[in-house]
C-alpha positions as CSV (number, residue, x, y, z in Angstrom):
1,P,7.6,-12.4,35.7
2,F,5.2,-13.3,32.9
3,F,5.3,-16.2,30.5
4,T,3.0,-18.2,28.3
5,T,2.4,-22.0,28.1
6,K,0.9,-21.6,24.6
7,E,2.8,-22.9,21.6
8,A,4.0,-20.5,18.9
9,G,1.1,-19.5,16.6
10,R,-1.5,-20.2,19.2
11,G,-1.8,-16.7,20.7
12,S,0.7,-14.9,22.9
13,G,-1.1,-15.6,26.2
14,L,0.4,-12.3,27.5
15,G,-2.8,-10.4,28.1
16,L,-2.0,-9.8,31.8
17,A,1.5,-8.6,30.8
18,S,0.0,-6.1,28.4
19,A,-2.5,-4.9,31.0
20,Y,0.2,-4.6,33.6
21,G,2.3,-2.5,31.3
22,I,-0.6,-0.1,30.5
23,V,-1.6,0.3,34.1
24,N,2.0,0.7,35.3
25,A,2.7,3.3,32.6
26,H,-0.3,5.4,34.1
27,G,1.1,5.2,37.6
28,G,-1.3,2.6,38.8
29,Y,-1.2,-1.0,40.0
30,I,-3.1,-4.3,39.7
31,Q,-4.2,-6.3,42.7
32,C,-5.0,-10.0,42.2
33,Y,-6.9,-12.3,44.5
34,S,-7.5,-16.0,43.6
35,E,-8.9,-19.1,45.3
36,P,-8.9,-22.6,43.8
37,G,-12.3,-23.5,42.6
38,Q,-13.6,-20.0,43.3
39,G,-12.1,-17.9,40.6
40,T,-9.9,-14.9,40.3
41,T,-10.5,-11.2,40.8
42,F,-8.3,-8.5,39.4
43,K,-8.6,-4.9,40.7
44,I,-7.0,-2.0,38.8
45,F,-6.1,1.1,40.8
46,L,-5.3,4.3,38.9
47,P,-4.3,7.7,40.4
48,V,-6.9,10.5,40.7
49,Q,-6.2,13.4,38.4
50,E,-7.8,16.9,38.2
51,G,-9.9,17.5,35.1
52,E,-8.0,20.5,33.9
53,A,-4.6,18.8,34.4
54,L,-5.9,15.8,32.4
55,Q,-7.1,17.9,29.6
56,S,-3.8,19.9,29.3
57,E,-1.7,16.7,29.4
58,D,-3.8,14.9,26.8
59,S,-3.8,17.8,24.4
60,A,0.0,18.3,24.5
61,P,1.1,15.0,23.1
62,A,-1.7,15.0,20.4
63,E,-0.1,18.0,18.8
64,N,3.1,16.0,18.2
65,V,1.4,12.9,16.7
66,R,1.4,13.0,12.9
67,G,-1.1,11.1,10.9
68,G,-1.7,10.7,7.2
69,R,-4.1,9.6,4.5
70,E,-2.5,6.3,3.5
71,T,-4.3,2.9,3.8
72,I,-3.1,0.6,6.6
73,L,-4.0,-3.1,7.0
74,V,-4.1,-4.1,10.7
75,V,-3.5,-7.8,11.1
76,E,-4.4,-8.8,14.7
77,D,-6.2,-11.9,16.1
78,E,-7.4,-10.2,19.3
79,P,-10.6,-8.4,18.5
80,E,-10.3,-5.6,21.1
81,I,-6.7,-4.7,20.1
82,R,-7.6,-4.9,16.4
83,D,-10.6,-2.6,16.8
84,L,-8.8,-0.1,19.1
85,T,-5.9,0.1,16.7
86,R,-8.2,0.6,13.7
87,E,-10.1,3.4,15.5
88,A,-6.8,5.1,16.6
89,L,-5.5,5.0,13.0
90,E,-8.8,6.4,11.6
91,S,-8.6,9.2,14.2
92,L,-5.2,10.1,12.8
93,G,-6.7,10.3,9.3
94,Y,-5.6,6.9,7.9
95,I,-7.9,4.5,6.1
96,A,-7.7,1.4,8.2
97,R,-8.6,-2.1,7.1
98,A,-8.5,-5.2,9.3
99,A,-7.7,-8.9,9.2
100,S,-8.0,-11.4,12.0
101,S,-5.3,-13.9,10.7
102,G,-2.4,-14.2,8.4
103,E,-4.5,-16.2,6.0
104,E,-7.1,-13.4,5.8
105,A,-4.4,-10.7,5.5
106,L,-3.0,-12.6,2.4
107,D,-6.4,-12.7,0.8
108,V,-6.9,-9.0,1.3
109,Y,-3.5,-8.2,0.0
110,K,-3.9,-10.4,-3.1
111,Q,-7.2,-8.6,-3.9
112,D,-6.0,-5.0,-3.1
113,G,-2.3,-5.0,-2.5
114,K,-1.7,-1.9,-4.7
115,G,-4.2,0.0,-2.5
116,I,-2.5,-0.9,0.8
117,D,0.4,1.4,1.8
118,L,1.5,-0.4,5.0
119,V,0.7,-3.6,7.0
120,L,0.7,-3.7,10.8
121,L,1.3,-7.4,11.5
122,D,0.9,-9.2,14.9
123,L,3.6,-11.9,15.1
124,N,1.8,-14.4,17.4
125,M,-1.5,-15.5,15.9
126,P,-3.3,-18.9,15.3
127,G,-2.9,-20.5,11.9
128,M,0.1,-19.6,9.9
129,G,1.2,-16.9,12.3
130,G,2.8,-13.6,11.6
131,Y,6.3,-14.7,10.6
132,K,5.0,-17.0,7.8
133,C,2.5,-14.3,6.7
134,L,5.4,-11.9,6.4
135,Q,7.3,-14.3,4.1
136,E,4.2,-14.8,2.0
137,L,3.6,-11.1,1.7
138,L,7.2,-10.5,0.6
139,Q,6.7,-13.2,-2.1
140,L,3.6,-11.4,-3.3
141,D,5.3,-8.0,-3.2
142,P,9.0,-7.7,-2.3
143,R,8.4,-3.9,-1.7
144,V,5.6,-4.5,0.8
145,R,5.9,-2.3,3.9
146,V,5.3,-4.3,7.1
147,I,5.7,-3.2,10.7
148,I,5.8,-6.1,13.1
149,V,3.9,-5.7,16.4
150,S,4.7,-8.2,19.1
151,G,4.7,-8.8,22.9
152,Y,8.0,-10.7,22.6
153,A,10.9,-8.2,22.7
154,S,13.4,-10.8,21.5
155,N,11.6,-11.1,18.1
156,G,12.5,-7.5,17.1
157,L,15.9,-8.1,15.4
158,D,14.8,-11.4,13.9
159,V,11.9,-9.9,12.0
160,L,13.9,-6.9,10.8
161,H,16.3,-9.3,9.3
162,A,13.4,-11.3,7.8
163,G,12.2,-8.4,5.7
164,S,9.9,-6.2,7.8
165,R,10.4,-2.4,7.8
166,G,10.1,-1.9,11.5
167,Y,9.2,-3.4,14.9
168,I,7.2,-2.1,17.8
169,G,6.7,-4.0,21.1
170,K,3.5,-4.5,23.0
171,P,2.2,-2.7,24.9
172,Y,2.7,0.6,23.1
173,Q,1.4,4.1,23.2
174,I,-0.6,5.3,20.1
175,S,2.0,8.1,19.7
176,E,4.8,5.5,19.4
177,L,2.8,3.6,16.8
178,A,2.0,6.7,14.9
179,A,5.7,7.8,14.9
180,K,6.8,4.4,13.6
181,I,4.2,4.4,10.9
182,R,5.3,7.8,9.7
183,E,9.0,6.8,9.9
184,V,8.4,3.8,7.6
185,L,6.1,5.6,5.1
186,D,8.3,8.8,5.0
187,A,11.4,6.7,4.4
188,D,9.9,5.5,1.1
189,Q,8.8,9.0,0.2
190,S,12.4,10.0,0.6
191,S,13.4,7.2,-1.8
192,I,10.9,8.5,-4.3
193,S,12.2,12.0,-4.0
194,A,15.7,10.6,-4.6
195,G,14.6,9.1,-7.9
196,Q,13.8,5.5,-6.7
197,P,10.0,5.2,-7.2
198,R,8.1,2.4,-5.5
199,E,6.0,0.5,-8.0
């Protein structure tokens, strides 16, 4: 039911879809009321939960989430998502760096590419956009490890064929993101163990 009127590379325009996915995943719903010339009001309703139950449910998944000490570059044009992702990665033990555009990500990688173990790259951003940034990163370093993050499910296979190591759709749980990161990083560790070192 959601769509965007924005052109490619000008932001996804899918903030409401992401909000709906998050609220729905927690058993809630969103109520919308709008009047022309008056504005729009969104109300979010979430189920009540006992404190003890909330604590026990929160602690269980955290035990299954594996972190690490690698350095991850988060490339995301939405400040809130960028900051939340960086904070979540840091809580898992990673060193998180951030860039707000493909152009900025390339500058960071040119300066410190050897110190970056993985790039989380939003696909739909202003400027060059994620797809072009991916191609430029691969030119700088054919072994660069990139996970594409996108609100467009149809982009998944395309970017995998374009050279990324993985894909995760928005909205996502932190546990999903953490699992995908470890999958990509550990796959390269397996190659090193098998005698194929990454330069």
